[in-house]
Each structure stands twice: as structure tokens, then as C-alpha cells.
C-alpha positions as CSV (number, residue, x, y, z in Angstrom):
1,M,-11.6,-17.9,-44.9
2,S,-11.6,-14.2,-43.9
3,F,-9.7,-12.5,-41.2
4,Q,-11.1,-9.9,-38.9
5,K,-9.0,-6.8,-38.1
6,T,-8.6,-6.4,-34.4
7,N,-7.4,-3.5,-32.4
8,T,-4.7,-5.4,-30.6
9,D,-1.0,-5.5,-31.4
10,V,0.2,-9.0,-31.8
11,T,3.8,-8.2,-31.0
12,T,3.2,-6.6,-27.6
13,G,-0.2,-8.1,-26.8
14,G,-1.5,-4.6,-25.9
15,S,-3.8,-2.1,-27.4
16,R,-2.6,0.1,-30.2
17,S,-3.9,3.2,-28.5
18,F,-0.5,3.6,-26.7
19,S,1.7,3.4,-29.8
20,P,5.0,5.3,-30.0
21,Y,3.5,7.6,-32.6
22,L,0.8,8.7,-30.2
23,I,3.3,9.3,-27.5
24,A,5.5,11.3,-29.9
25,F,2.5,13.3,-31.0
26,F,1.6,14.0,-27.3
27,I,5.1,15.1,-26.5
28,Q,5.3,17.4,-29.6
29,N,2.0,19.1,-28.9
30,Y,2.2,19.4,-25.1
31,R,5.9,20.0,-24.7
32,R,5.5,23.3,-22.8
33,E,3.0,21.8,-20.4
34,I,5.3,18.7,-19.8
35,V,8.2,21.0,-19.1
36,T,6.1,23.1,-16.7
37,V,5.0,20.0,-14.8
38,A,8.6,18.7,-14.7
39,I,9.9,22.0,-13.3
40,F,7.1,22.0,-10.7
41,L,7.8,18.4,-9.7
42,K,11.6,19.1,-9.4
43,S,10.8,22.2,-7.2
44,A,8.5,20.1,-5.0
45,I,11.2,17.4,-4.7
46,N,13.8,20.0,-3.8
47,C,11.5,21.4,-1.1
48,I,10.9,18.0,0.4
49,E,14.7,17.3,0.4
50,F,15.4,20.6,2.0
51,Y,12.7,20.0,4.7
52,Y,14.1,16.5,5.3
53,S,17.7,17.8,5.7
54,I,16.6,20.6,8.1
55,S,14.6,18.0,10.1
56,L,17.7,15.7,10.3
57,I,19.9,18.6,11.4
58,W,17.3,19.7,14.0
59,G,17.0,16.2,15.3
60,A,20.8,15.9,15.7
61,V,20.9,19.2,17.5
62,K,18.1,18.2,19.9
63,K,19.8,14.8,20.5
64,R,23.1,16.6,21.2
65,H,21.5,18.9,23.7
66,A,19.8,16.0,25.4
67,L,23.0,14.1,25.7
68,K,24.8,17.2,27.0
69,N,22.1,17.6,29.6
70,M,22.3,14.0,30.6
71,A,26.1,14.3,30.9
72,D,25.7,17.4,33.1
73,E,23.3,15.6,35.4
74,F,25.8,12.7,36.0
75,S,28.8,14.9,36.6
């Protein structure tokens, strides 16, 4: 009886193409690009958070002015 070698990992049930060695090789060879993308993503997230906080402040200011105008109408 002969066994055929397959390209699947029995322990994880997945393909061997995403082995830890391949991931480590990718990180070692593309470290500068990974860092650049991470910095870009962090900057984009910071911009989105800044825009969101400004929009929250602007909405609160508009609501305050609207409430003040309504109070002035009733007084």
C-alpha cells in the first residue's frame, strides 16, 4: 500500500501555502512596505477620527443655536 503526498496540512485542514514560514519570509522581505502601509492607515484613521470629532462639535453647536433660537421665540 502506498501513500500519496498531498498539499494539505492534516493538523489545520488548510493548505500549506499559508505556513508560518511563508508569513515570516513575507514580513522579513517586505518590512519597509508593511510599515509604510501601516503608517498610511494610521494617518487615514486619524483623519477620519478628526473629521468625526469636528462634525460632532459642529452638530452640538448647531443644536445649541437652534435651542437658543427656540427659547428666544418663546420668551
